[in-house]
C-alpha positions as CSV (number, residue, x, y, z in Angstrom):
1,M,-8.1,-29.9,70.2
2,T,-6.4,-28.4,67.2
3,P,-5.1,-25.0,68.0
4,A,-6.5,-22.1,65.9
5,A,-4.4,-20.8,63.1
6,P,-2.6,-17.5,64.0
7,R,-3.9,-14.4,62.2
8,V,-1.4,-12.0,60.6
9,R,-2.3,-8.4,61.2
10,G,-1.0,-4.9,60.6
11,A,2.5,-4.2,59.3
12,D,3.5,-7.9,59.6
13,S,1.1,-8.9,56.7
14,L,2.9,-9.7,53.4
15,Q,-0.4,-9.0,51.6
16,L,-0.6,-5.5,53.0
17,R,3.1,-4.9,52.3
18,F,2.8,-6.3,48.7
19,M,-0.3,-4.2,48.1
20,L,1.5,-1.0,49.2
21,L,4.6,-1.8,47.1
22,V,2.5,-2.6,44.0
23,F,0.5,0.6,44.2
24,A,3.5,2.7,44.9
25,S,5.4,1.2,41.9
26,A,2.3,1.6,39.7
27,A,1.9,5.2,40.6
28,V,5.6,5.9,39.7
29,L,5.4,3.9,36.5
30,A,2.1,5.6,35.5
31,L,3.6,9.1,36.1
32,V,6.8,8.3,34.2
33,G,5.1,6.3,31.4
34,A,2.4,8.9,30.9
35,T,4.9,11.7,30.6
36,I,7.1,9.8,28.1
37,A,4.0,8.6,26.2
38,Y,2.7,12.1,25.9
39,Q,5.9,13.5,24.5
40,F,6.5,10.5,22.2
41,G,2.9,10.5,21.0
42,Q,2.8,14.2,20.3
43,A,6.1,14.0,18.4
44,R,5.0,10.9,16.4
45,A,1.6,12.5,15.5
46,L,3.3,15.7,14.3
47,A,5.7,13.7,12.2
48,T,2.8,11.5,10.9
49,G,0.8,14.5,9.9
50,R,3.7,16.1,8.0
51,S,4.6,12.7,6.4
52,S,1.0,12.3,5.3
53,V,1.0,15.6,3.5
54,E,4.4,14.8,2.0
55,A,3.1,11.5,0.8
56,L,0.1,13.2,-0.9
57,A,2.5,15.7,-2.5
58,T,4.7,12.9,-3.8
59,A,1.6,11.1,-5.2
60,V,0.5,14.0,-7.3
61,E,3.9,15.6,-8.0
62,K,4.2,14.0,-11.5
63,T,0.6,14.8,-12.4
64,L,1.1,18.4,-11.5
65,A,4.3,18.5,-13.5
66,I,2.4,17.3,-16.5
67,G,-0.3,19.9,-15.9
68,A,2.4,22.6,-15.5
69,Y,4.2,21.4,-18.7
70,A,0.9,21.3,-20.7
71,K,-0.3,24.5,-19.0
72,D,-3.5,22.6,-18.3
73,E,-5.2,24.8,-15.7
74,V,-8.2,22.4,-15.4
75,L,-5.9,19.5,-14.4
76,L,-3.9,21.7,-12.0
77,Q,-7.1,23.1,-10.4
78,E,-8.5,19.5,-10.1
79,V,-5.3,18.0,-8.5
80,A,-4.7,21.1,-6.3
81,G,-8.3,21.0,-5.2
82,G,-8.0,17.4,-4.3
83,L,-5.0,18.1,-2.1
84,A,-6.8,21.1,-0.5
85,R,-9.7,18.9,0.6
86,N,-7.4,17.2,3.1
87,D,-8.0,18.4,6.6
88,L,-4.2,18.7,7.2
89,V,-3.8,21.2,4.3
90,N,-4.7,24.9,4.4
91,V,-3.5,26.3,1.1
92,V,-2.2,24.6,-2.1
93,E,-0.4,26.7,-4.6
94,V,1.3,25.8,-7.9
95,V,3.9,28.5,-9.0
96,A,5.5,28.6,-12.4
97,A,9.3,28.9,-12.7
98,D,9.0,32.6,-13.4
99,G,7.1,33.1,-10.1
100,R,3.6,33.3,-11.6
101,A,0.9,31.6,-9.6
102,L,-0.6,28.9,-11.9
103,V,-3.3,27.9,-9.4
104,K,-4.0,28.6,-5.7
105,V,-6.6,26.7,-3.8
106,L,-7.7,27.1,-0.1
107,R,-9.2,24.3,1.9
108,P,-13.0,24.7,2.1
109,G,-13.8,26.9,5.0
110,A,-10.1,27.9,5.5
111,A,-8.7,31.4,5.6
112,E,-5.2,32.3,4.4
113,R,-2.9,33.1,7.4
114,P,0.7,34.0,7.6
115,G,3.2,31.9,9.5
116,L,1.8,28.5,8.6
117,T,4.2,25.6,8.0
118,L,5.3,25.5,4.3
119,L,6.1,22.4,2.3
120,T,7.6,22.8,-1.2
121,R,8.2,20.4,-4.0
122,P,9.9,21.3,-7.3
123,L,7.9,20.4,-10.4
124,V,10.3,18.8,-12.9
125,S,9.6,18.5,-16.6
126,P,8.3,14.9,-17.4
127,F,10.6,15.0,-20.5
128,D,13.8,16.7,-19.1
129,A,14.7,16.1,-15.5
130,R,17.0,19.1,-15.6
131,E,14.2,21.5,-16.4
132,T,12.2,22.9,-13.5
133,L,8.7,23.9,-14.5
134,G,7.7,25.4,-11.2
135,Q,7.0,24.6,-7.6
136,L,4.3,23.0,-5.5
137,R,3.7,24.9,-2.3
138,I,1.6,23.5,0.5
139,R,0.8,25.4,3.7
140,L,-0.2,23.0,6.5
141,N,-3.3,23.4,8.7
142,D,-1.1,23.8,11.8
143,D,-4.1,24.0,14.1
144,K,-5.4,20.6,12.8
145,V,-2.0,19.0,12.9
146,Q,-1.4,20.2,16.5
147,A,-4.8,19.3,17.6
148,D,-4.4,15.7,16.2
149,A,-1.0,15.5,17.9
150,D,-2.3,16.7,21.3
151,R,-5.3,14.3,21.0
152,E,-3.1,11.3,20.2
153,A,-0.6,12.3,22.9
154,Y,-3.3,12.6,25.6
155,T,-4.9,9.4,24.5
156,L,-1.5,7.5,24.6
157,A,-0.7,9.0,28.0
158,A,-4.1,8.0,29.4
159,V,-3.8,4.5,28.0
160,M,-0.3,4.1,29.6
161,A,-1.6,5.4,32.9
162,G,-4.7,3.2,32.7
163,Q,-2.6,0.2,31.9
164,A,-0.3,0.8,34.9
165,A,-3.3,1.2,37.2
166,L,-5.0,-1.8,35.8
167,L,-1.8,-3.9,36.1
168,A,-1.5,-2.8,39.7
169,A,-5.1,-3.8,40.5
170,V,-4.7,-7.1,38.7
171,L,-1.5,-7.9,40.5
172,Y,-3.0,-7.0,43.8
173,L,-6.1,-9.1,43.2
174,L,-4.0,-12.0,42.0
175,A,-1.7,-11.8,45.0
176,A,-4.7,-11.6,47.3
177,R,-6.5,-14.5,45.6
178,M,-3.6,-16.7,44.6
179,V,-1.0,-16.2,47.3
180,S,-2.1,-14.7,50.6
181,R,-5.6,-16.2,51.0
182,P,-4.7,-19.7,49.6
183,I,-1.7,-19.8,51.9
184,V,-3.6,-18.9,55.0
185,H,-6.5,-21.2,54.1
186,L,-4.0,-24.1,53.4
187,A,-2.3,-23.5,56.7
188,S,-5.6,-23.5,58.6
189,S,-6.7,-26.8,56.8
190,L,-3.4,-28.5,57.6
191,R,-3.6,-27.6,61.3
192,R,-6.8,-29.5,61.5
193,M,-5.2,-32.6,60.1
194,T,-3.4,-35.4,62.0
195,P,0.4,-35.0,61.5
196,G,1.9,-37.8,59.5
197,S,5.3,-37.8,61.2
198,G,7.3,-36.3,63.9
199,E,9.4,-34.1,61.6
200,R,9.0,-30.4,61.7
201,L,10.2,-27.5,59.6
202,E,12.2,-24.9,61.4
203,T,10.6,-21.5,61.2
204,P,13.1,-18.7,60.5
205,A,13.0,-15.9,63.1
206,N,12.3,-13.2,60.5
207,H,9.2,-15.1,59.2
208,A,7.8,-16.1,62.5
209,A,4.9,-13.6,62.3
210,D,4.2,-13.4,58.5
211,E,2.5,-15.6,55.9
212,I,5.7,-17.7,55.3
213,G,5.7,-18.5,59.0
214,V,2.0,-19.6,58.7
215,L,2.8,-21.8,55.7
216,I,5.8,-23.5,57.4
217,A,3.8,-24.1,60.5
218,G,1.0,-25.7,58.4
219,A,3.4,-27.7,56.2
220,N,5.0,-29.2,59.4
221,T,1.7,-30.9,60.2
222,L,1.3,-32.7,56.8
223,L,4.6,-33.1,54.9
224,E,3.5,-36.2,53.1
225,S,0.4,-34.6,51.5
226,N,0.7,-33.9,47.8
227,E,-2.6,-32.0,47.6
228,R,-1.0,-28.7,47.1
229,A,1.1,-30.0,44.2
230,L,-2.0,-31.3,42.5
231,Q,-3.9,-28.0,43.0
232,T,-0.9,-26.2,41.5
233,E,-0.9,-28.5,38.5
234,R,-4.6,-28.0,37.9
235,S,-4.2,-24.2,38.2
236,L,-1.3,-24.2,35.7
237,R,-3.3,-26.4,33.2
238,A,-6.3,-24.1,33.4
239,E,-4.0,-21.1,32.7
240,V,-2.3,-22.8,29.8
241,E,-5.7,-23.7,28.3
242,A,-6.9,-20.1,28.8
243,M,-3.8,-18.8,27.0
244,E,-4.2,-21.2,24.2
245,A,-7.8,-20.2,23.7
246,Q,-6.9,-16.5,23.8
247,Y,-4.1,-17.0,21.2
248,R,-6.5,-19.0,19.0
249,Q,-9.1,-16.3,19.1
250,I,-6.5,-13.7,18.1
251,F,-5.3,-16.0,15.3
252,D,-8.8,-16.6,14.0
253,S,-10.0,-13.0,14.2
254,S,-6.9,-11.2,12.9
255,S,-7.5,-8.9,9.9
256,A,-4.3,-10.2,8.4
257,G,-4.1,-13.6,6.7
258,I,-1.7,-15.8,8.6
259,F,-0.4,-19.2,7.2
260,V,2.3,-21.7,8.1
261,L,3.9,-24.0,5.5
262,D,6.2,-27.0,5.8
263,E,9.4,-27.5,3.8
264,G,7.4,-28.8,0.8
265,G,5.1,-25.7,0.6
266,R,2.2,-27.6,2.1
267,L,-0.2,-25.8,4.4
268,I,0.2,-26.6,8.1
269,N,-2.2,-24.0,9.4
270,G,-4.1,-20.9,8.2
271,N,-6.6,-18.6,9.7
272,P,-10.0,-17.7,8.1
273,T,-8.7,-14.4,6.8
274,V,-6.4,-16.4,4.4
275,S,-9.5,-18.1,3.1
276,R,-11.2,-14.8,2.4
277,V,-8.2,-13.1,0.8
278,V,-7.2,-15.9,-1.5
279,G,-10.8,-16.8,-2.5
280,L,-10.9,-20.3,-1.2
281,S,-13.3,-21.9,1.3
282,M,-11.9,-23.3,4.5
283,D,-12.6,-26.8,3.2
284,E,-10.6,-26.0,0.0
285,L,-7.9,-24.5,2.2
286,R,-7.6,-27.7,4.3
287,T,-7.0,-29.8,1.1
288,L,-3.8,-27.8,0.5
289,S,-2.2,-29.6,3.5
290,E,-1.5,-32.3,0.9
291,H,-0.7,-30.0,-2.1
292,D,1.6,-27.1,-3.0
293,F,0.0,-24.0,-1.3
294,I,2.3,-21.6,-3.1
295,S,1.5,-22.8,-6.7
296,R,-2.2,-23.0,-5.9
297,V,-2.5,-19.5,-4.5
298,F,0.2,-17.2,-6.0
299,N,0.3,-16.2,-9.7
300,R,4.1,-16.3,-9.7
301,P,5.2,-19.2,-7.4
302,E,8.8,-18.8,-8.3
303,Q,8.9,-15.3,-6.8
304,V,7.5,-16.6,-3.4
305,R,10.1,-19.4,-3.4
306,Q,12.8,-16.9,-4.0
307,M,11.5,-14.8,-1.0
308,I,11.7,-18.0,1.1
309,D,15.3,-18.6,0.1
310,Q,16.2,-15.0,0.9
311,A,14.5,-15.1,4.3
312,A,16.3,-18.3,5.2
313,A,19.7,-17.0,4.0
314,R,19.3,-13.6,5.8
315,G,17.5,-14.8,8.9
316,E,15.0,-11.9,8.6
317,T,11.5,-11.2,7.3
318,V,11.2,-10.5,3.5
319,S,8.2,-8.7,2.0
320,A,6.8,-8.0,-1.4
321,D,3.6,-7.2,-3.3
322,L,2.4,-10.4,-5.0
323,E,-0.4,-11.1,-7.4
324,L,-2.7,-14.0,-6.6
325,V,-4.0,-16.6,-9.0
326,Q,-6.9,-14.9,-10.8
327,V,-10.4,-16.0,-9.9
328,G,-12.9,-14.7,-12.5
329,D,-12.2,-11.3,-14.0
330,E,-10.7,-9.6,-11.0
331,R,-7.0,-9.4,-10.5
332,R,-6.1,-9.5,-6.8
333,W,-3.0,-8.4,-5.0
334,V,-1.6,-8.9,-1.5
335,H,1.4,-7.6,0.5
336,C,3.2,-10.7,1.8
337,L,5.7,-11.0,4.6
338,I,7.7,-14.2,4.7
339,S,9.9,-15.5,7.5
340,V,11.6,-18.9,8.0
341,Q,12.0,-20.8,11.3
342,R,14.4,-23.7,11.6
343,V,13.1,-25.9,14.5
344,D,12.9,-29.6,13.7
345,G,13.1,-28.8,10.0
346,Q,12.2,-25.6,8.0
347,T,8.9,-23.9,8.7
348,V,7.7,-21.0,6.6
349,E,5.5,-18.4,8.3
350,G,3.6,-15.9,6.1
351,V,1.3,-12.9,6.6
352,I,-0.8,-11.4,3.8
353,Y,-2.7,-8.2,3.5
354,D,-5.2,-7.5,0.7
355,I,-3.9,-4.5,-1.3
356,T,-6.1,-5.0,-4.4
357,Q,-7.7,-1.6,-4.0
358,R,-4.4,0.1,-3.6
359,K,-3.0,-1.5,-6.7
360,S,-6.1,-0.5,-8.6
361,D,-5.7,3.1,-7.5
362,E,-2.0,3.1,-8.5
363,N,-2.9,1.7,-12.0
364,A,-5.5,4.4,-12.4
365,V,-3.0,7.1,-11.6
366,R,-0.5,5.6,-14.0
367,H,-3.1,5.4,-16.7
368,R,-4.0,9.1,-16.3
369,A,-0.4,10.1,-16.4
370,E,0.3,8.2,-19.6
371,H,-2.9,8.7,-21.6
372,D,-4.5,11.6,-23.4
373,A,-7.6,12.5,-21.3
374,L,-9.8,13.1,-24.4
375,T,-9.0,10.2,-26.8
376,Q,-7.6,7.7,-24.2
377,L,-4.6,7.2,-26.6
378,K,-1.1,7.3,-25.3
379,N,0.0,10.9,-24.8
380,R,3.1,12.5,-26.3
381,G,5.4,11.6,-23.4
382,A,4.2,8.0,-23.1
383,G,4.2,7.7,-26.9
384,Q,7.8,8.8,-27.3
385,A,8.9,6.6,-24.5
386,T,7.1,3.6,-26.1
387,L,8.7,4.4,-29.5
388,E,12.2,4.5,-27.9
389,R,11.6,1.1,-26.3
390,Y,10.3,-0.4,-29.5
391,V,13.2,0.9,-31.5
392,A,15.7,-0.5,-29.0
393,E,14.0,-3.9,-29.0
394,T,13.8,-4.0,-32.8
395,C,17.4,-3.1,-33.3
396,S,18.5,-5.8,-30.8
397,R,16.5,-8.4,-32.7
398,G,17.5,-7.2,-36.1
399,A,13.9,-6.8,-37.1
400,M,11.9,-4.1,-38.8
401,L,9.5,-1.4,-37.6
402,S,7.3,1.3,-39.3
403,V,6.5,4.7,-37.9
404,A,3.6,6.8,-39.3
405,C,3.0,10.5,-38.6
406,I,-0.7,11.4,-39.2
407,D,-2.2,14.9,-39.6
408,L,-5.9,15.6,-39.9
409,D,-6.7,18.0,-42.8
410,G,-9.5,20.4,-42.3
411,F,-9.7,19.9,-38.6
412,K,-9.1,23.6,-37.8
413,Q,-12.1,24.6,-39.9
414,I,-14.3,22.2,-38.0
415,N,-13.2,23.8,-34.7
416,D,-13.7,27.3,-36.1
417,I,-17.2,26.6,-37.6
418,H,-18.7,24.1,-35.1
419,G,-16.8,24.9,-32.0
420,H,-14.2,23.1,-29.8
421,A,-16.7,20.6,-28.4
422,S,-17.5,19.3,-31.9
423,G,-13.7,19.3,-32.6
424,D,-13.3,17.1,-29.5
425,E,-16.0,14.7,-30.9
426,V,-14.0,14.5,-34.2
427,L,-10.8,13.7,-32.4
428,V,-12.4,10.9,-30.3
429,A,-14.0,9.4,-33.4
430,C,-10.7,9.5,-35.4
431,A,-8.9,7.9,-32.4
432,E,-11.4,5.0,-32.4
433,R,-11.0,4.6,-36.2
434,M,-7.2,4.5,-35.9
435,R,-7.4,1.8,-33.2
436,A,-9.7,-0.2,-35.5
437,A,-7.3,0.1,-38.4
438,V,-4.2,-0.8,-36.4
439,R,-5.9,-3.8,-34.7
440,R,-2.9,-5.3,-32.9
441,S,-2.5,-4.5,-29.2
442,S,1.3,-4.8,-29.6
443,D,1.4,-1.7,-31.9
444,L,1.2,1.9,-30.7
445,V,-1.4,4.6,-31.4
446,A,-0.6,7.9,-29.7
447,R,-1.8,11.5,-29.8
448,L,1.1,13.9,-30.0
449,G,-1.1,17.0,-29.6
450,G,-3.8,18.9,-31.5
451,D,-4.7,16.9,-34.6
452,E,-1.3,15.1,-34.8
453,F,-1.0,11.4,-34.2
454,L,1.7,8.8,-34.2
455,I,1.4,5.1,-35.2
456,V,4.1,2.5,-34.7
457,L,3.8,-1.0,-36.3
458,R,6.2,-3.6,-34.9
459,D,7.8,-6.2,-37.2
460,V,6.4,-4.4,-40.3
461,G,8.7,-3.2,-43.1
462,P,8.2,-1.0,-46.2
463,G,7.4,-3.9,-48.5
464,D,4.9,-5.7,-46.2
465,A,1.3,-6.1,-47.2
466,V,0.3,-5.3,-43.6
467,L,1.7,-1.8,-43.9
468,M,-0.2,-1.1,-47.1
469,Q,-3.4,-2.5,-45.7
470,V,-3.2,-0.5,-42.5
471,M,-2.5,2.7,-44.5
472,R,-5.5,2.1,-46.8
473,D,-7.7,1.3,-43.7
474,L,-6.6,4.6,-42.1
475,L,-7.3,6.6,-45.3
476,D,-10.7,5.0,-45.8
477,G,-11.7,5.1,-42.1
478,L,-10.7,8.6,-41.3
479,S,-12.2,10.1,-44.5
480,Q,-15.7,8.7,-43.6
481,P,-18.2,11.4,-42.4
482,I,-18.4,11.8,-38.7
483,R,-21.9,12.5,-37.2
484,L,-21.8,15.0,-34.3
485,S,-24.0,14.9,-31.3
486,N,-25.9,17.9,-32.6
487,G,-27.0,15.9,-35.6
488,E,-24.6,17.5,-38.2
489,S,-22.1,15.5,-40.2
490,V,-18.5,16.6,-40.8
491,S,-15.5,15.1,-42.7
492,V,-11.8,15.5,-42.4
493,G,-9.0,14.6,-44.7
494,V,-5.8,12.8,-43.7
495,S,-2.1,13.1,-44.7
496,I,0.2,10.3,-43.6
497,G,4.0,10.0,-43.8
498,V,5.7,6.7,-43.1
499,A,9.3,5.9,-42.2
500,C,10.7,2.4,-41.6
501,L,13.6,1.0,-39.6
502,P,16.3,0.4,-40.8
503,A,15.6,1.8,-44.3
504,H,15.0,5.4,-43.1
505,G,16.8,5.5,-39.8
506,T,17.7,3.6,-36.7
507,D,16.9,6.2,-34.0
508,P,13.5,7.4,-32.8
509,L,14.0,11.1,-33.7
510,G,15.4,10.3,-37.1
511,L,12.4,8.0,-37.9
512,V,9.9,10.6,-36.8
513,R,11.7,13.3,-38.7
514,A,11.7,11.2,-41.9
515,A,8.0,10.4,-41.5
516,D,7.3,14.1,-41.0
517,E,9.1,15.0,-44.2
518,A,7.0,12.3,-46.1
519,L,3.8,13.7,-44.5
520,Y,4.5,17.3,-45.7
521,H,5.3,15.9,-49.1
522,V,1.7,14.5,-49.1
523,K,0.3,17.8,-48.0
524,R,2.1,19.7,-50.8
525,N,0.8,17.2,-53.4
526,G,-2.9,17.2,-52.7
527,K,-3.3,15.5,-49.3
528,Q,-5.6,12.5,-48.6
529,A,-2.8,10.0,-49.2
530,F,0.3,8.4,-47.6
531,A,3.9,8.4,-48.7
532,L,7.0,6.5,-47.7
533,A,10.1,8.5,-46.7
534,L,13.1,8.6,-49.1
535,P,15.8,6.0,-48.2
536,N,18.9,7.3,-46.4
């Protein structure tokens, strides 16, 4: 009769000793990890809150500087109000260089309190970096920042402690299920079998009463059996398959587009997010395994190939914002990270995030900063910068350029008689007529301020028919009656002075000055005409 397998009890049990050790270690790790996680999480959340407010201040700094320069209280109030609606902000104040408060906005429901954290940003003139127009002052909502920091810190600490406890429980269950019980069961099964030989394994004295001793005693009865090896192999295969399934699920459900390319730029693998971001179906995406993925997807393939070369040369990840090939009317952008692996050839790994909305927001902010809010023409700053760029390009090519300064005659009387709202309607209508007269998108139409405008015609000289035609169209178009929203009709006159490069100057200020002199010559001689500046 086969003897019964010995049972391991009490302090001799490896299972019990392992359980006590795992739970003791987990308790220590949970305590240390939770303490560190709390301190780290609180510090990071405080820094994140402050950084968020600083990022908001940076985003609106130039717009506020333009508002301070133009003394546009409406713009300052609107931008400051937008900042103040952020939960992390308590008070937003814009102060002039002489200490006057231009605008001060409290967060809705907030009360002004002393001692709050103060962030300041100088407001620099958009036209002279050495001129300080004032200062942006932001007082943080310290209670909100601290509350967010405490919440994040407690959450992180709880997660760390929970992970340690979960890990301990999993390790114990795995040890009980995969080590102790299988070993004891295997030993009991082996003891019921007929031994295959007379050889026996020697049991060490220190393992005579624990699980190892049970295993050795059982193995001595059936050394030739390979059942345990087969069971281990099956277990490992199941674990590998489970891990592969888990990684595939992560790959397929990731919010980031992930793709892998070979040396020729052909697609090896890509997740469904890539299909959604680039606007191709999964079937279309699979066809790119035989074609150049980079040229098919990215608007500037040479930029992506340059990133691949840089990543390979540096041995690190390279990132950039890239425009995708346009599908329909929408321009789409992604933030792309590229890394190169050299295992059996070169493999390119890429990750893309859809940033189309972010790009759209940036373009909208840039448009507001460079354009006159009423007429949607380039404003004074953007117009002068564009003129400087056009002059530099024209001089480098040895070409010609014409600059026209325009003043609306009788506009002040319309403002005085019909009101500023009607005056705004007149300015909008005149701006539309100027755009219609100029026609070419490569030329410039800008509002310098009030009823003063600037037009720049590229590659047009004093003797060109194009210049004469544009001037006649401007005179005819701007002199036509303008029907106001109240049903009345008004008319304005127009005086235009024109200066040409190189005949009347070769620098932007000189050309504008010459055009202004020609404009005032027209005003002194009856208005409603245009005149060329006198040659240098």
